[in-house]
N, C-alpha and C positions, 0 to 999 in steps of 0.2 A: 398616594400617601394615605396611610390609615389614620383615622381620627383617634384622638386621645381616648375617647370613650370605648371604642372597640378594642383598642390595645390593652386598656386596663381590664376590661371584661369582668368586673366585679359587680354582681347584681345587688341591688339594695335590699336591706332588711326593713320591712315595714311592720310596725307592731299594731295589730288590731285585736281587741278583746283579749289582752294578755297573752297573745300567741305571736311568735315571730313568723312572718310570712315572707316568702321569697318567690318571685316569678319563675315558673319553669319554662321549658322550651316553647310551649304553646302560648305563653303569656299569661296563663292562669296562675293565681296565687296558690302556692303550696304551703301548707302549714308545717312548721318545724316546732316540735314540742319543746325541745331543749337545745341549749347551746352545744351540747355534746353531739347531737345528731347533725348539727350545723357543721361542726369541725370534721365530722365523718364525710360530709359532702364536700368539704373544702379540700379533701385529699386529692381529688381529681385535678385541682388547679396546680399550676406550676409553683415552685417555691417562691418566685418573685411575686406572683399574684397573691399567694397565700399571705406573704409578709405584708403586702399592701392592704389586704382585706383585714388583717389583724390590727394594723395601726389605725385604719379608718374606723373599725368598730370600737377600738379603745378610745378614740377621740369622740365617740358617739356622734359622728358626722352623719352616718347613714341610718341611724335609728330614729324613727319618727313615731311618736306616740300620739294617736288621735284620741281625744277624750270622748267618752261615751255620751256626754251631754250635748255634743254637737249634732246628734241625730234630731234633736228637738229644735235646732236652730232654724229660724225662718229666713235668714239672710241668704239670698240666692248665690252671692259671690262666694261665701264660705262653703255652702253645700256643693256648688259646682267644683270648687277647688278640692273638696274632700272626695268627690266622685273621681276627679282626675287622679288623685293619689291612689285610690283603690284600683283604677283600671290601668294605670300606667305600667308598662313593662320596666321602665327605667325611671328612677327618681334621681335626677341630677341636681344635687344641692349646690346652688350658687348663692351669692349674696342676695340675688333677686328672689329666689324661692325661699330663702331664709326669712325674708320680710313677710311672705305669705304664711310661713309656718309660725311666725310670731303671732299672727292674727289667729291662726288655728289653735295654738297652745296658749 
């Protein structure tokens, strides 16, 4: 049985330094300069996945903006969480991670 995450197959958008980034196949973040190029990339997705990606992005569920001042933050919990956000291939936003994002934002 496939998991919900692999069935959904919508990779997250993470905003760092005013640029939308999305993990590519290697797991490295690839910069996307505009939402136009993003929609171009979404064409390879199926209609159902595209619709889901659209509704998720509209609800701003997968868009996470990390403020630049956190680079100066000394708190190890926040910096490690920030590092986790940078390095993760998938950012599954649940009520649990929303709590952490509340700390970050």
